[in-house]
N, C-alpha and C positions, 0 to 999 in steps of 0.2 A: 614406522614401521620398524624402521633402524634400530630402536629403543624396544621394542617389544621382541626382537629377535635377537638383541644384545642380552637382552633377562631371560629368555632362552636358554642360550647358551651358556648364561652365567649356573644357571640351574641342573644341565647337564653336567659341570665342571664339578657342583657339589655334591651331584647321585643324586639328584631328583629331577629328570627329565619330565617335562611337560609331554603331554602325549599331542600328537600333529593334531589329531583331531580337537581336542580340547584347546589347543592354540590358534586354530582355526577359528573355533567357533568364540574366544574371548575376541579378536580381532574383531570378527563381524558382529558380536552385541556392542560395540564399541562405536561402531557406523551411525550416522544420522540418516534420515530419509532420502536422502538424496543419493545415497549409495544404496537404495533397497533393488534395483535391478541387479547389481552386484550381488546384494544378498541371495537374491532367488536365484541367479545361476548354479551359487556354489549349491546352495541346499538343491537343487535339482537335480543334480549329475549323480551319476552311479557311484562314480569312485571319489575318492576323495581328494580334492583338491592339492597341491602343494603350496607349502608357505610363498615362495618365490612365484607360484601362478598366479596364487590371490596377489601378490603384490602387484604386477604385470595390468593385473584387472581392475585394480585402483589405483594405478596410476593414469590407466586409460581413460577409467570415468572422471577421475578429476581434471584431467586436459579437457575432457568434452564438456565437463562443466564450468568452465574457466573458461572457454573460448566466447571472445569477445565479435559481436560484430557490428561491422562501420556503417553505412550507408549502404550500398546496392549489394555488400555482402561478399566486396569482391576480396575485401580487404580482413583479415583475420590476424591477432592477435593473441599470442597462447600467452597467457600469464598464470602464477602461479600465488595463493592468497595473500604472501608477504612484497609479492612485485609489484613494481608501481605500472600502470597502463599508462603506454608510450606513443599517447594518440600526437602526432603534429598540430593538430590542433589545439590544442590544450594547453592554454600559456599563464592558467594558477598558476604553474608549479615555480613559473619564473616569477611571477609578481609573489609566492610569497618568498623565494630566495632574495627577490632585490630585499622586499621588507626585512628580513636579516640582516642583509648588509648595512642599511641605512640605522638600522637598533646599534650598530656596531659602531656609530659615529665615524668622525673623520681619522685618517691612518698617519 
């Protein structure tokens, strides 16, 4: 979203501003089906949503998509697509790290 906003700002600087409605439409067109609830809300509003409001809705949707429930669902772990899941019962990361150390040989 930041890259899109930066490009839109660059177009303004060049004297070729992108209409706010066109900017919102471009963002919505680039979303996959998991964001359909946000797309529906935005398309069904009577007034045009701002870029910042859309950004907030997309962040909230991403957080809801990336919430991981464990066990009785009393523990939540929020993660972004690039963040590792911090599951204390998962020891594979330790093994992976250990194998890398073993491959380096003696110090």
